[in-house]
N, C-alpha and C positions, 0 to 999 in steps of 0.2 A: 036450258041453253044460254039464256041471258046470264044466268048465275055463273056458268062456266066461263063465259067471255069476260065477265067482270073480274073473276078470280084470276084469270090469266093476265088481264090487263093490270090488275093490282100487283101481281108478282113482277111483271115487267117493269113497272114503275119503281118498285123497291130495288130491283137489280140495277136500274139505271142510276138511282141515287147512290147505291154502293160504289159503282164504278166512278161516279163523279167525285165521291169522297176520297176514294183511293187516289184518283188523279190529282186532287188538291194537295193531299199529303205528300205525294211523290214530288210534285212541283215545289212544295215548300222545302223538302229535304234537298232537292237539287239546288235550289237557290242558296240555301245555307252552306252547303258543302262547296258549291262553286266559288263563293267569295273567298273561302279559306284556301283554295287551290291557286288563286291568282297571286303573282309576285307582289311583295310589298313595295309601295312607292318610297323613294329616297327622301329622308328628312331634309328640310332646308337648313343650310349652314348659317349659324348666327354670326353675322359680321360685326366687328367692333365699330363703334361710333368714331368717326374721324372728325376731329375738331380743326378748323382752319388755324394756322399759326398766327399768333399775335405779333404785331410789330413791336420791336424792343423800344422801350421808353427811355429816353435820356434822363439822367438824374437831375434834380434841381437842388440848389444850394441857397441858403439864406445869406444875405449881405449883413455882416455884423461888424462890431468893433472889437479890437483885440490889441494886446501888447505885442508889437512886432520887433523881433530881434534878428539882426543879420550877424552871422558868426563866421569866423575862419578857424580852421581846426589844424591840429598838429599832434605829434607824439614826442615823448621825451622820457626823462628819468629824474630822480632826485640826485642833486649834486651838492657838494659843499661849496659855500661861498668862497672859501680860501682853499684852493686845490691846485696842485702844481706838479708837473713832471720833473723828475731829477734825471739829468743826462750828462754824458761826457761831451766835450767839444773836440776830442781827438779821434781820428780814424785809425783803424788798423792796429790797435794795441790790444793785447790780451788782457782780459779782466783777471786781476790777481786774486781779488776776494770781494765778496759782498757780505756786509755786516748786519743786514736786517732781513726780516721776512715779513710777509703780509700779516697785518694785525698788530705789529709792534708799535708801541707808543715811543716816540723819539722827541728829544729836545732840540731846539735850534742850535745848529753847528755840530750836531752829532754825526760822526762818519757814517756814510751809507755804502760806499764801494771805492775800490782803488784799482788802478791799472798797473801792469808790470812795465816799469820804465827803467829797468836796470841798464839797458843799452844807452839810454839818454843820461843816466847818472854817470856812466863811464865817460861819455863825451864831456860831461860837465867838469869832471875832475881833470881831464886832459886840457880843456880850455882854460881852466883856472890857472894851471901851471904855465900854459902858453902865454896867458895874459901877464902873469907875474914876470915871466922872462922878458917879454916885450916891454913891460913897464920899466924894468932896469935898463934895457937898451935905450929906451926913450930918454931916461934921465941922463945917460952918458952922452947922448947926442946933444941934449941941451947944454951940457957943460962944455962940450967941444963945438959950440955953435959957430966958431970962427971958420970952420971948414965948410959950412953949408950956408946957403942964402936963406933969407927969411921965408921965401916961398917954399923951399924944400923942407924946412922945419915944419911949416904949417901943414904940408902934405903928409908928413910923417905923423903929426898929431892927429889928423883926421883918420888916417888908416888905423891908428891905435884905438881911436874912439869907436869906429865901426866894429872892430873885433870885440870891444868891451860890450857893445850893444847886442852882439850875437850871444855873448855869455848871459846877459840879462834876459834875453828872449828864451834861452834854453832853461834858465831857472824858473821862469814863469810857466813854461809848458810842463815842467816836472811838477810844479805846484798844482796844476790843473788835473793831475792824474788822480787826485783825491776829490771826491764829491761828498757833500754833507747836506744835512736837512736845512732848507732855507727858513723854516719856522717850526715851532713846536706843533706836533700833531700826530696823526696815525698813518702808518704805511698801509695803504689800501690795496696795493698790488706791486709785485716784483716781476718784471718781464724778461730779465736776463739772469744768467748764472755764471759761476766761477768757470773760467776757461773760455768763455765766449769772446769773439772779437768785437771791439768797440766800433760803433758807428756814430759819427758826430750828430748830436742833437736827437738821437733816438732814445726814447724813454728807457731807463733802467728800472726806475720805481716811481710810484705816484704817492705823494703825501697829501693829506687832507685834514682840515680841522672839522671834525664831525660834530662840533657843538652847534653849528649853524648850517642847516640845510635849506635849500631852495629848489623850486621846480625849474628845470632847464629843458627847453623843448625846441624842436625844429619845426618850422613851417615853410611853405614855398616862398620863393622870392616875390612872386606876384602878390600873394596874400600879405607878405610882410609890409608892403607899401601901404596897406590899409590900417596898420596897427600903430598905436602911439602909447608912450609910457602913461600909466594911470588907468588904462582901460580895464573894465571888469573881466574876470576870467573864471570859468568853471573848470576845475581840475578833477578828473576821474582817476583816482590812484588805485592800482591793483590791490585788492584785499582791504582797502581802507575807505572805499566809497567816494562820493563826490564832495568837493570842498571849494569854497570861494577864495578868490585872491585878486591881485591886481598886477598888471605888467609893471615890472620894476626896471627892466633893462632890455634894450634891443641888442641883437648880435652886432659886434663891431665888424667893420670891413676887413677882409683878410688881405693884408698888404705884403708884398715882397720886400724883404729887407736888403738894402743896398750893401750891407756889410757881410753878405754871404752867410748869414746865420739861418737862411731858409725861411725867414719871415713867418714863423709859427708853423712851419712844416718840417718833416724829416723824411729822408729817403727810406722807402720800404724794401723788402727783400727782392722785389721785381724791378727795383731801380726807379719806380715812380714815387713822386713826392706825396706823402700822406699828411693830412692836417693833424696837428697835435690837438688832443682832446682837452680843450680849455673852456671854462665857463663863459669866456668872452665870445665864444662861437655860437652861443645859444640865446634864445629869447628867455629871459629870466622872469619868473612869476613869484611874488612874495605872497604866501598863504596868509589868510586872516588868522587861522589857528592851525598849528601843526598837529596832525593826528598822531596818536600813539602807535608805536610799533613800526613806523616808517624808517627805513634805513637808506643809506646812500646806494644808488643803483636801482631802486624800486621803479618799475616801469609804470608809465601813466600816459594819459592823453589829455589835451586841453582844447577848450573852445573859447576863443576871445570874442567878446561881444563888441563889434566895430560900430554898429548902429542900433539904437533902441528908440522906439516910439510908442507911447501909450495912447490908447483910444484911437488907434488907426482904423480906418474903414478897410476891411479885407474881404477877399473872396478866395476860394481855392484856385490854384493854378489851372486846374482842369476846366474852369469856367471861362478863362480868358482866351479870346481868339485874336489872332494877329495875321494880317495879310498886307504885304507891301507897305510896311511902316504904320499901318492903321491898327489900333487896338480897340476892340469892341467886345460886347457881351450880348447875349440874348436874354432879355428880361421877360418874364412871364407873369401875367396878372392873375387875379382870383378866378377868372373865367377860363383860364388856359390859353389866352391869346399871347402870342409872342411878338417881340419887336426888337430890332437891333439898336443898341445904344453905344455910342463912342465913349471911351473912357480914357482918362489920363492916369498913368500908373506911377508908383514910387518904388519903395523897397520891394525886393523879392527874397523869399526864403525858398527852401526845398519844397514847401507845400502851399504857401500862401503868397499873395501879391497885394500890395497896398493900392487902393483906389483913391487918388487925390481928387478927381473930378468926374462926375457922371452918374454916381450911384449914391443912395442913401441907405442907412441901416434899415432892415425890415423887408426890403425888396427881395425878390427871388430871381436867381439866374440859372440858366440851363447849362449843364455840363456837356462836354463833347462826347 
């Protein structure tokens, strides 16, 4: 009986262990499968690192010495030293013929053009006959002077002299119908043609002596006040590079002529007076050396050095501060400390300013 109880008890114990083992396995399976059934957690987004903005640093500049040049600028062209317009002084006459063309070499006195003055030549022939007739009548009056008083005879003589002066004036006007070369040279342009109507003092042709060329430039009236003969000039010639020279001549004042010859001007097509193109109207520069290949009319630019100072203490314009007439800079030391210093300034260029008092070379100044 005891043996039976022990056997049943042993069997019960084994059964309980099996049930416990099965329970443990099931629990493990449920735990493992349960995790896979749960929804996945969202991954955290990687945010970029945000750096706080740095305050912009103002530039610093060295106080240094330099050669400081103040310049005035202009533009111009190559012109002949001896260059002149050839023109008629009579209005309203048709041009009968032009004897030259651009590029022709001519000698002094060689005919250039002539007007059709056939009507004036007819008047001249008639006046000559009339003068001859009145001269004979005058001689007869003098022979029969007993019939007239001395005053009447003097009046007749004056009337005859006035008519003779009209004849002389007509002869002079006819002579002016032909224009010729004022000197030996080259015809560089012809602006009128056969059949055109003449306009007094308007250019028909331009003659030039191409053996001697100079720089002829225009600058503003304000800048011209700063320029003097002998100043150094840098000339930038198209296709020929930069060349050195000196101011040779300043432009002459344009004066109106009291004798109604338009004072260096001629009427244009619109009735407005236009300046005659003359070298006297330009600032003339004599080059130290004439470059090869340069011809009359070549375009160029000039820079006249009106002031030049060597070993000047300078800073960039960007470092100069001004307020209500006060000029000052911010000086920075090796430790980065800044202080304001009043300065006295001299010459200014487009990029630099001269410091006469307040700074020494080697210091550092802060830009704006």
